[in-house]
DRENVOLO-291339 format. One record per residue: x, y, z of N, C-alpha, C, O in turn. Coordinates in steps of 0.1 Angstrom, whole numbers, always signed. Example, Ala and Ser with C-alpha at 12.3 -4.5 7.8 and 13.67 -1.06 7.14 Angstrom:
+132 | -57 | +78 | +123 | -45 | +78 | +132 | -33 | +78 | +142 | -33 | +85
+128 | -22 | +71 | +137 | -11 | +71 | +129 | +0 | +79 | +134 | +11 | +80
This chain:
+2414 | +885 | +2064 | +2412 | +885 | +2050 | +2401 | +895 | +2045 | +2403 | +902 | +2035
+2390 | +895 | +2052 | +2379 | +904 | +2048 | +2383 | +918 | +2051 | +2379 | +927 | +2043
+2390 | +921 | +2061 | +2394 | +935 | +2064 | +2403 | +941 | +2053 | +2402 | +952 | +2049
+2412 | +932 | +2048 | +2421 | +936 | +2037 | +2413 | +939 | +2025 | +2415 | +949 | +2017
+2403 | +931 | +2022 | +2395 | +932 | +2010 | +2387 | +945 | +2011 | +2386 | +952 | +2001
+2381 | +948 | +2023 | +2374 | +960 | +2024 | +2383 | +973 | +2023 | +2379 | +982 | +2016
+2395 | +972 | +2029 | +2404 | +983 | +2028 | +2408 | +986 | +2013 | +2408 | +997 | +2009
+2411 | +975 | +2006 | +2416 | +977 | +1992 | +2404 | +982 | +1983 | +2406 | +990 | +1975
+2392 | +977 | +1986 | +2380 | +981 | +1978 | +2377 | +996 | +1980 | +2375 | +1003 | +1971
+2377 | +1000 | +1993 | +2374 | +1014 | +1996 | +2385 | +1023 | +1991 | +2382 | +1034 | +1986
+2397 | +1019 | +1992 | +2408 | +1028 | +1987 | +2407 | +1029 | +1972 | +2409 | +1040 | +1966
+2404 | +1018 | +1965 | +2402 | +1019 | +1950 | +2390 | +1027 | +1946 | +2391 | +1035 | +1936
+2379 | +1026 | +1953 | +2368 | +1034 | +1950 | +2370 | +1049 | +1953 | +2367 | +1057 | +1944
+2377 | +1052 | +1964 | +2380 | +1066 | +1967 | +2390 | +1072 | +1957 | +2388 | +1083 | +1951
+2401 | +1065 | +1954 | +2411 | +1070 | +1945 | +2406 | +1071 | +1931 | +2409 | +1080 | +1923
+2398 | +1061 | +1927 | +2391 | +1061 | +1914 | +2382 | +1073 | +1912 | +2381 | +1079 | +1902
+2374 | +1075 | +1922 | +2364 | +1086 | +1922 | +2371 | +1100 | +1921 | +2367 | +1108 | +1914
+2382 | +1101 | +1929 | +2389 | +1114 | +1929 | +2396 | +1116 | +1915 | +2396 | +1127 | +1910
+2402 | +1105 | +1910 | +2408 | +1106 | +1897 | +2398 | +1110 | +1886 | +2400 | +1118 | +1877
+2386 | +1103 | +1886 | +2376 | +1106 | +1876 | +2371 | +1120 | +1877 | +2369 | +1126 | +1867
+2369 | +1125 | +1890 | +2364 | +1139 | +1891 | +2375 | +1148 | +1886 | +2372 | +1158 | +1879
+2387 | +1146 | +1889 | +2398 | +1154 | +1884 | +2399 | +1155 | +1869 | +2401 | +1166 | +1863
+2398 | +1144 | +1863 | +2399 | +1143 | +1848 | +2387 | +1150 | +1842 | +2388 | +1158 | +1832
+2375 | +1148 | +1848 | +2363 | +1155 | +1843 | +2364 | +1170 | +1844 | +2360 | +1177 | +1835
+2368 | +1174 | +1856 | +2370 | +1189 | +1858 | +2380 | +1195 | +1848 | +2378 | +1206 | +1843
+2391 | +1188 | +1846 | +2401 | +1193 | +1837 | +2396 | +1194 | +1823 | +2399 | +1203 | +1816
+2388 | +1184 | +1818 | +2383 | +1184 | +1805 | +2372 | +1195 | +1803 | +2372 | +1202 | +1793
+2364 | +1198 | +1814 | +2355 | +1209 | +1813 | +2362 | +1222 | +1812 | +2358 | +1231 | +1804
+2372 | +1224 | +1820 | +2380 | +1236 | +1819 | +2387 | +1238 | +1806 | +2387 | +1249 | +1800
+2393 | +1227 | +1801 | +2401 | +1227 | +1789 | +2392 | +1230 | +1777 | +2396 | +1237 | +1767
+2381 | +1223 | +1776 | +2372 | +1224 | +1764 | +2361 | +1234 | +1765 | +2352 | +1234 | +1757
+2362 | +1243 | +1775 | +2352 | +1253 | +1777 | +2351 | +1262 | +1764 | +2340 | +1267 | +1761
+2362 | +1265 | +1758 | +2361 | +1274 | +1746 | +2356 | +1267 | +1733 | +2353 | +1273 | +1724
+2356 | +1254 | +1734 | +2352 | +1246 | +1722 | +2336 | +1246 | +1720 | +2331 | +1247 | +1709
+2329 | +1245 | +1731 | +2315 | +1244 | +1731 | +2308 | +1257 | +1731 | +2313 | +1266 | +1738
+2297 | +1259 | +1725 | +2289 | +1271 | +1725 | +2275 | +1268 | +1729 | +2268 | +1262 | +1720
+2270 | +1270 | +1740 | +2276 | +1276 | +1752 | +2284 | +1266 | +1760 | +2281 | +1254 | +1759
+2294 | +1270 | +1767 | +2302 | +1261 | +1774 | +2294 | +1255 | +1786 | +2285 | +1262 | +1791
+2298 | +1243 | +1791 | +2291 | +1238 | +1803 | +2294 | +1246 | +1815 | +2305 | +1250 | +1817
+2283 | +1248 | +1823 | +2285 | +1256 | +1835 | +2290 | +1247 | +1847 | +2298 | +1252 | +1855
+2286 | +1235 | +1847 | +2290 | +1226 | +1858 | +2293 | +1212 | +1852 | +2289 | +1209 | +1840
+2298 | +1204 | +1860 | +2300 | +1190 | +1856 | +2288 | +1182 | +1859 | +2282 | +1183 | +1871
+2283 | +1174 | +1850 | +2271 | +1166 | +1852 | +2275 | +1153 | +1858 | +2284 | +1146 | +1853
+2269 | +1149 | +1869 | +2272 | +1137 | +1876 | +2261 | +1127 | +1873 | +2250 | +1128 | +1878
+2264 | +1116 | +1866 | +2254 | +1105 | +1864 | +2253 | +1096 | +1876 | +2260 | +1086 | +1877
+2245 | +1100 | +1886 | +2245 | +1094 | +1899 | +2241 | +1079 | +1898 | +2247 | +1071 | +1905
+2231 | +1076 | +1890 | +2227 | +1062 | +1889 | +2238 | +1053 | +1884 | +2240 | +1042 | +1888
+2245 | +1058 | +1874 | +2256 | +1050 | +1868 | +2267 | +1048 | +1878 | +2273 | +1037 | +1879
+2270 | +1059 | +1885 | +2281 | +1058 | +1895 | +2277 | +1048 | +1906 | +2286 | +1040 | +1910
+2265 | +1049 | +1911 | +2261 | +1039 | +1921 | +2260 | +1025 | +1916 | +2264 | +1016 | +1924
+2257 | +1023 | +1904 | +2257 | +1010 | +1898 | +2271 | +1004 | +1897 | +2274 | +992 | +1900
+2281 | +1013 | +1893 | +2295 | +1008 | +1892 | +2300 | +1005 | +1906 | +2307 | +995 | +1908
+2297 | +1014 | +1916 | +2301 | +1011 | +1930 | +2295 | +998 | +1935 | +2302 | +990 | +1941
+2282 | +996 | +1933 | +2276 | +983 | +1937 | +2282 | +971 | +1930 | +2285 | +961 | +1936
+2285 | +972 | +1917 | +2292 | +961 | +1910 | +2306 | +958 | +1916 | +2310 | +947 | +1917
+2313 | +969 | +1919 | +2327 | +967 | +1925 | +2326 | +960 | +1939 | +2334 | +952 | +1942
+2316 | +964 | +1947 | +2315 | +958 | +1960 | +2310 | +944 | +1959 | +2316 | +935 | +1966
+2301 | +941 | +1950 | +2297 | +927 | +1948 | +2308 | +918 | +1943 | +2310 | +907 | +1948
+2316 | +924 | +1933 | +2327 | +916 | +1928 | +2338 | +913 | +1939 | +2343 | +902 | +1940
+2341 | +924 | +1947 | +2351 | +922 | +1957 | +2346 | +912 | +1968 | +2354 | +904 | +1972
+2333 | +913 | +1971 | +2328 | +904 | +1981 | +2328 | +889 | +1976 | +2331 | +880 | +1983
+2324 | +888 | +1963 | +2324 | +874 | +1958 | +2338 | +868 | +1957 | +2340 | +856 | +1960
+2347 | +876 | +1953 | +2361 | +871 | +1952 | +2366 | +867 | +1966 | +2373 | +857 | +1968
+2364 | +876 | +1976 | +2368 | +873 | +1990 | +2362 | +861 | +1995 | +2369 | +852 | +2001
+2349 | +859 | +1994 | +2342 | +847 | +1999 | +2347 | +835 | +1992 | +2349 | +824 | +1998
+2349 | +836 | +1978 | +2354 | +824 | +1971 | +2368 | +821 | +1975 | +2371 | +809 | +1976
+2376 | +831 | +1977 | +2390 | +828 | +1981 | +2390 | +821 | +1995 | +2398 | +811 | +1997
+2382 | +826 | +2004 | +2382 | +820 | +2017 | +2376 | +806 | +2016 | +2381 | +797 | +2024
+2367 | +803 | +2008 | +2361 | +790 | +2007 | +2371 | +780 | +2001 | +2372 | +769 | +2005
+2378 | +785 | +1990 | +2388 | +776 | +1984 | +2400 | +773 | +1993 | +2406 | +762 | +1992
+2404 | +782 | +2002 | +2416 | +781 | +2010 | +2413 | +778 | +2025 | +2421 | +781 | +2033
+2401 | +772 | +2027 | +2398 | +769 | +2041 | +2406 | +757 | +2045 | +2410 | +748 | +2037
+2409 | +756 | +2058 | +2417 | +745 | +2063 | +2408 | +733 | +2066 | +2397 | +734 | +2071
+2412 | +721 | +2062 | +2404 | +709 | +2065 | +2405 | +706 | +2080 | +2415 | +709 | +2087
+2394 | +700 | +2085 | +2394 | +697 | +2099 | +2401 | +683 | +2101 | +2396 | +673 | +2098
+2414 | +684 | +2105 | +2422 | +673 | +2106 | +2418 | +663 | +2116 | +2419 | +651 | +2115
+2412 | +668 | +2127 | +2407 | +659 | +2138 | +2396 | +651 | +2133 | +2395 | +639 | +2137
+2387 | +656 | +2125 | +2376 | +649 | +2120 | +2380 | +638 | +2110 | +2373 | +628 | +2108
+2391 | +640 | +2103 | +2396 | +631 | +2093 | +2403 | +619 | +2099 | +2405 | +609 | +2093
+2408 | +621 | +2112 | +2416 | +610 | +2119 | +2407 | +598 | +2122 | +2397 | +600 | +2128
+2412 | +586 | +2119 | +2404 | +574 | +2123 | +2405 | +572 | +2138 | +2414 | +576 | +2144
+2394 | +567 | +2143 | +2393 | +565 | +2158 | +2399 | +552 | +2162 | +2399 | +549 | +2174
């Protein structure tokens, strides 16, 4: 269960990051003629990106642990009367 959660979280972060970078690059290229002077590079808000990544990891971990806790199997042997 945890392996699947890690895989889905990493894939989502990677694909989301690539998509965000692609959209940002496209907007800078498309809108270069609108601004005077046009931006030379894409500004990366590193603190914000790290905060979002940390939030996603904490949320995925919390959901995974909560799901495992709610769906654990009861110890049938301990419940059996002697």
